[in-house]
C-alpha positions as CSV (number, residue, x, y, z in Angstrom):
1,X,-7.7,-15.2,-17.0
2,X,-6.0,-13.5,-14.0
3,X,-8.0,-11.1,-11.5
4,X,-6.2,-8.2,-10.4
5,X,-7.1,-5.9,-7.5
6,X,-5.3,-2.8,-6.4
7,X,-6.2,0.2,-4.3
8,X,-5.3,4.1,-5.2
9,X,-6.0,7.1,-3.4
10,X,-8.1,10.3,-4.4
11,X,-7.5,13.7,-3.0
12,X,-10.2,15.2,-0.5
13,X,-13.0,16.2,-2.4
14,X,-12.3,14.9,-5.4
15,X,-14.8,11.7,-5.9
16,X,-17.4,13.6,-7.8
17,X,-14.7,14.7,-10.2
18,X,-13.0,11.4,-10.5
19,X,-16.6,9.5,-10.8
20,X,-17.4,12.0,-13.8
21,X,-14.1,11.5,-15.6
22,X,-14.7,8.0,-15.5
23,X,-18.2,8.5,-16.5
24,X,-17.1,10.2,-19.7
25,X,-14.4,7.6,-20.2
26,X,-12.6,8.4,-23.6
27,X,-13.4,5.9,-26.5
28,X,-9.5,5.7,-27.2
29,X,-9.1,4.4,-23.4
30,X,-11.9,1.9,-23.4
31,X,-10.6,0.4,-26.7
32,X,-6.8,0.2,-25.3
33,X,-8.3,-1.4,-22.1
34,X,-9.7,-4.1,-24.3
35,X,-7.1,-4.1,-26.7
36,X,-4.7,-5.0,-24.0
37,X,-6.6,-7.8,-22.4
38,X,-8.6,-5.9,-19.5
39,X,-12.2,-6.9,-19.1
40,X,-15.0,-6.5,-16.3
41,X,-13.1,-3.3,-15.0
42,X,-14.7,-1.9,-11.8
43,X,-13.7,0.9,-9.4
44,X,-15.2,1.4,-5.7
45,X,-14.6,4.1,-3.5
46,X,-14.5,4.2,0.3
47,X,-15.7,7.8,0.8
48,X,-14.5,7.9,4.5
49,X,-10.8,7.2,3.4
50,X,-10.9,8.4,-0.2
51,X,-9.6,4.9,-1.1
52,X,-10.2,3.5,-4.5
53,X,-10.3,-0.7,-4.9
54,X,-10.1,-1.7,-8.5
55,X,-11.0,-5.2,-9.7
56,X,-10.0,-6.1,-13.5
57,X,-9.9,-9.5,-15.3
58,X,-6.6,-9.7,-17.6
59,X,-6.4,-12.1,-20.4
60,X,-2.3,-11.9,-20.1
61,X,-0.7,-9.7,-17.1
62,X,2.3,-9.4,-19.4
63,X,0.0,-7.6,-22.4
64,X,-1.8,-5.5,-19.7
65,X,1.6,-4.3,-18.3
66,X,2.6,-2.8,-21.7
67,X,-0.2,-0.8,-21.5
68,X,1.4,1.5,-19.4
69,X,3.4,2.6,-22.8
70,X,0.9,3.6,-24.7
71,X,0.1,7.2,-25.4
72,X,-3.4,7.3,-24.2
73,X,-2.5,5.6,-21.1
74,X,0.1,8.4,-20.4
75,X,-2.5,11.1,-21.6
76,X,-5.3,9.8,-19.4
77,X,-2.7,9.8,-16.4
78,X,-1.6,13.3,-17.0
79,X,-5.6,14.1,-16.9
80,X,-5.9,12.4,-13.5
81,X,-3.0,13.7,-11.7
82,X,-4.7,16.6,-10.6
83,X,-7.2,14.8,-8.4
84,X,-5.2,11.8,-7.1
85,X,-2.1,10.8,-5.6
86,X,0.6,10.0,-8.7
87,X,4.1,8.9,-9.2
88,X,6.5,11.3,-10.8
89,X,5.7,9.7,-14.4
90,X,1.6,10.7,-13.2
91,X,0.7,7.1,-12.9
92,X,-1.3,6.5,-10.0
93,X,0.0,5.3,-7.1
94,X,-1.5,1.6,-6.7
95,X,-0.9,-1.0,-4.5
96,X,-2.0,-4.4,-5.6
97,X,-4.3,-6.6,-3.3
98,X,-4.3,-10.2,-2.7
99,X,-7.0,-12.6,-3.3
100,X,-8.0,-14.2,-0.6
101,X,-11.5,-15.4,-1.5
102,X,-13.4,-16.0,-4.7
103,X,-16.9,-17.8,-5.3
104,X,-18.2,-18.1,-9.0
């Protein structure tokens, strides 16, 4: 199992909408996340900076990378593109974070 953490950025004033959309996460997205080995997924928001911090545990990082090619993932990215920083393909601008400490 691989622990992965990353950060993304919301546009100003979009925190409530981001939370709403994730509270209504499509069943197909939930299924895709699990099918591609993701679990224990959390996203945190720093309201002062609009920075989102994500954490997910992956069964296989190579398998997880393939989730970006699914239609449901691309559809989700398009749905979220109006409220957060994105790349030209609508994927979120995301920067991986290094694990510096862990305690079970």
